[in-house]
C-alpha positions in Angstrom: -66.8 -107.6 75.3 -65.6 -108.4 71.8 -65.3 -105.5 69.6 -67.5 -105.2 66.7 -65.8 -105.4 63.4 -66.9 -103.0 60.7 -66.1 -103.4 57.1 -65.0 -100.3 55.3 -66.1 -99.7 51.8 -63.4 -100.2 49.1 -61.4 -97.2 48.0 -62.2 -96.3 44.5 -59.3 -96.1 42.0 -58.5 -92.7 40.6 -58.3 -92.6 36.8 -54.7 -92.7 35.5 -53.6 -89.3 34.2 -52.1 -89.2 30.8 -48.3 -89.2 30.8 -46.8 -85.9 29.6 -44.2 -86.1 26.9 -40.6 -86.0 28.1 -39.5 -83.3 25.7 -41.2 -80.0 25.5 -42.2 -78.8 22.0 -39.8 -76.5 20.2 -42.0 -73.3 20.5 -41.8 -73.7 24.3 -38.0 -74.2 24.3 -37.5 -71.1 22.1 -39.7 -69.0 24.3 -37.9 -70.2 27.3 -34.5 -69.3 25.9 -35.7 -65.8 24.8 -37.1 -65.1 28.2 -33.9 -66.3 29.9 -31.8 -64.0 27.7 -34.0 -61.0 28.3 -34.9 -61.5 31.9 -38.6 -61.3 31.1 -41.0 -63.6 32.9 -43.4 -65.4 30.7 -46.4 -67.3 31.9 -47.0 -70.5 29.9 -49.7 -72.9 30.5 -49.5 -76.3 28.9 -52.7 -78.2 28.4 -52.4 -81.9 27.8 -53.9 -83.3 24.7 -54.9 -86.9 24.4 -54.6 -86.8 20.7 -51.5 -88.1 19.0 -50.7 -84.5 17.7 -48.3 -82.1 19.3 -49.0 -80.5 22.6 -51.0 -77.2 22.3 -49.4 -74.2 24.0 -50.9 -71.0 25.0 -48.5 -68.0 25.4 -49.6 -65.1 27.4 -49.2 -61.5 26.3 -45.8 -61.0 27.9 -44.3 -63.4 25.2 -45.0 -60.8 22.5 -42.9 -58.2 24.3 -40.1 -60.7 24.6 -40.2 -61.5 20.9 -40.0 -57.8 20.1 -37.1 -57.4 22.5 -35.3 -60.3 20.9 -35.7 -58.7 17.5 -34.1 -55.5 18.9 -31.2 -57.5 20.2 -30.7 -59.1 16.8 -30.8 -55.7 15.1 -28.2 -54.2 17.6 -25.9 -57.2 17.1 -26.2 -56.8 13.3 -25.3 -53.0 13.7 -22.3 -53.8 15.8 -21.1 -56.4 13.3 -21.5 -53.7 10.5 -19.5 -51.2 12.5 -16.7 -53.7 13.0 -16.7 -54.5 9.3 -16.5 -50.7 8.5 -13.5 -50.2 10.8 -11.7 -53.2 9.4 -12.3 -52.2 5.8 -9.2 -50.3 4.4 -9.8 -46.7 3.7 -10.2 -45.7 0.1 -7.1 -43.9 -1.3 -7.5 -40.1 -1.8 -8.1 -39.1 -5.4 -5.0 -38.1 -7.2 -5.0 -34.6 -8.7 -4.5 -34.6 -12.4 -1.0 -33.8 -13.5 -0.8 -30.6 -15.5 0.8 -31.0 -18.9 3.9 -28.8 -19.1 3.7 -26.2 -21.7 6.1 -26.7 -24.6 9.0 -24.3 -24.6 9.0 -22.1 -27.7 11.8 -22.7 -30.0 14.0 -19.6 -30.2 14.6 -18.0 -33.6 17.8 -19.1 -35.3 20.6 -16.5 -35.0 21.5 -15.1 -38.5 25.1 -15.5 -39.7 27.6 -12.7 -39.3 29.1 -11.5 -42.5 31.5 -8.9 -41.1 32.3 -6.7 -38.1 31.9 -3.0 -37.6 32.9 -0.4 -35.0 30.5 1.3 -32.6 31.1 5.0 -32.6 29.3 5.8 -29.3 27.4 3.9 -26.7 24.1 2.8 -28.2 21.0 0.7 -27.3 20.3 -2.6 -29.1 16.6 -3.0 -30.0 14.6 -6.1 -30.8 13.4 -4.6 -34.1 14.3 -1.8 -36.5 12.5 0.9 -34.5 13.1 3.0 -31.4 9.7 1.9 -30.2 10.7 -1.8 -29.9 12.1 -3.4 -26.8 15.6 -2.6 -25.6 17.5 -5.9 -25.4 21.0 -4.6 -24.6 23.6 -2.0 -25.4 26.9 -1.6 -27.0 29.8 0.5 -25.7 31.7 3.1 -27.7 34.7 1.8 -29.7 33.5 -1.9 -29.4 33.3 -4.2 -32.4 30.1 -6.0 -33.3 29.1 -8.5 -35.9 26.5 -7.5 -38.5 24.4 -9.7 -40.7 24.2 -7.4 -43.7 20.5 -6.9 -43.2 19.4 -3.2 -43.0 16.0 -1.6 -42.8 14.8 2.1 -42.5 18.2 3.3 -41.2 18.8 0.4 -38.9 21.4 -2.4 -39.1 21.0 -5.9 -37.8 23.7 -7.0 -35.4 24.5 -10.1 -33.4 25.5 -9.7 -29.8 25.4 -12.1 -26.8 24.2 -14.9 -29.0 21.1 -13.1 -30.3 20.1 -10.8 -33.1 19.2 -7.1 -32.6 19.0 -3.8 -34.3 21.2 -0.7 -34.0 20.9 2.7 -35.8 23.2 2.6 -38.8 24.7 6.1 -38.0 26.3 4.7 -34.9 28.3 2.0 -36.8 31.5 2.6 -38.7 33.7 0.4 -41.0 36.8 2.1 -39.6 37.8 2.6 -36.0 36.5 6.1 -34.8 38.7 8.6 -33.0 37.8 8.7 -29.3 35.9 11.8 -28.4 36.6 13.8 -25.2 34.0 13.3 -22.5 31.4 16.0 -22.5 31.4 16.0 -18.7 34.9 17.6 -18.8 33.2 20.9 -20.0 32.0 23.1 -17.1 28.9 25.1 -16.8 29.0 28.6 -18.1 26.6 31.4 -17.3 27.7 33.6 -20.1 25.1 35.3 -22.3 24.1 33.4 -25.5 23.8 35.1 -28.8 21.5 32.4 -30.3 17.7 32.8 -29.9 18.1 35.6 -27.4 14.4 36.4 -27.3 13.5 33.2 -25.3 15.6 34.1 -22.3 13.1 36.6 -20.8 10.4 33.9 -20.5 12.5 31.1 -19.0 12.7 30.1 -15.4 16.1 30.4 -13.6 17.0 26.8 -14.1 15.9 26.8 -17.7 17.9 29.9 -18.3 21.0 28.1 -16.8 20.5 25.2 -19.2 20.2 27.5 -22.2 23.3 29.5 -21.4 25.4 26.4 -20.4 24.6 24.5 -23.6 25.1 27.6 -25.7 28.5 28.2 -24.3 29.7 24.6 -24.6 28.1 23.5 -27.9 26.6 26.6 -29.5 28.4 25.8 -32.8 26.4 22.6 -33.2 23.0 24.2 -32.4 20.9 25.9 -35.0 18.4 27.5 -32.6 16.8 27.2 -29.1 13.2 27.1 -28.1 11.6 27.8 -24.8 8.3 29.3 -23.6 5.1 28.5 -25.6 1.9 30.2 -24.7 -1.0 27.9 -24.1 1.2 24.8 -23.6 -0.1 22.8 -20.6 3.4 21.3 -20.1 6.8 22.6 -19.0 7.0 24.9 -22.1 3.9 26.7 -20.9 5.5 27.5 -17.6 9.0 28.4 -19.0 10.6 25.3 -17.4 11.7 23.6 -20.7 14.3 24.2 -23.4 14.4 22.8 -26.9 17.9 22.5 -28.3 17.6 22.2 -32.1 20.2 19.6 -33.1 20.3 16.2 -34.7 22.5 13.1 -35.1 25.5 12.5 -32.9 25.9 16.1 -31.7 22.5 15.8 -30.1 23.7 12.8 -28.0 26.8 14.7 -27.1 24.6 17.6 -25.7 22.2 15.2 -24.0 25.1 13.5 -22.1 26.5 16.9 -21.2 23.1 17.9 -19.6 23.0 14.5 -17.9 26.4 15.1 -16.4 25.3 18.4 -14.9 21.7 17.5 -14.1 22.1 18.2 -10.4 23.5 21.7 -10.7 21.2 22.7 -13.5 18.0 21.4 -11.8 17.2 19.0 -14.7 14.2 16.6 -14.2 14.3 14.7 -17.5 15.9 14.7 -21.0 14.3 13.5 -24.3 16.1 12.7 -27.5 15.3 10.5 -30.5 12.1 9.0 -29.0 13.9 8.1 -25.8 13.7 9.6 -22.3 16.1 9.8 -19.4 14.9 10.6 -15.9 17.2 12.5 -13.5 18.4 10.2 -10.7 18.7 7.1 -12.9 22.1 5.9 -14.3 23.1 7.9 -17.4 22.8 4.8 -19.6 19.2 4.1 -18.6 17.2 5.5 -21.4 13.6 4.3 -22.1 11.8 4.1 -25.4 8.7 6.3 -25.9 5.5 5.9 -27.9 5.5 7.0 -31.5 4.0 10.5 -31.7 3.9 10.6 -35.5 6.5 13.1 -36.7 10.2 13.6 -36.6 9.8 16.7 -34.4 7.2 15.1 -32.1 9.5 12.1 -31.6 12.4 14.5 -30.8 14.7 13.4 -33.7 15.6 17.0 -34.6 16.1 18.5 -31.1 17.0 17.7 -27.5 14.3 18.5 -24.9 15.3 19.4 -21.4 12.9 19.9 -18.6 13.9 21.5 -15.2 12.4 21.8 -11.8 
């Protein structure tokens, strides 16, 4: 039996799809690169467009997160670049402290010319001015020669020593060489009764009485009177621990040095004469100037004051 032939209907042709462009638009490429760097998955759907214009792209919400992350990456990279630049930039030098302007050294006063030389009768202090209240700038030994300028003022003579000018009491200078005097320390300490100002002895302490008798025995011929206790005095005179030896000029210095030499055995604490004071325990040449108290007696120019312990 011959098979029956059936004719099949023709297969209809499908419409030709429009050909996609070979290159993706730039926005798609940028988005792809951003997502590759960040490891973020983006869903992109491309819809073909039959028009001659560029392909329209729709980016899902994940792309916005990727763009923000890319901005953060760029900011971090810029920060690292700034840090490297800061490290490589040389440090600014430390500010230099202003240099202090040195003070100008005062010009010393010119030294006056010496017109002649004179002899020094006894060891004496050299003062910066014609007064015992001025600074002590040196001393002169007995029997030394010193240059004088011819300038005198109020009983003081200007001298030149050690390259500078100073002032010495005129009574201690002589045009002729003085005769050496025996040292007062050679005299001993006597406890014999004194016939001068005998009324003071009863009110003196034992050490003050020893000074009174010793000075009277050694140099009584140079002393006009002695003073001692004074009622109402708040110092050593009020307690009977002081003696005033009424004498002036060089004999006063002789007595003062005698008391210094025997200060330990007489219990002396200090001696005052001609506005200068010596404290027991110091070298015998270490006299210090005192303030001006106004009168000759108050400044001890007419007596030697001796205080004892």
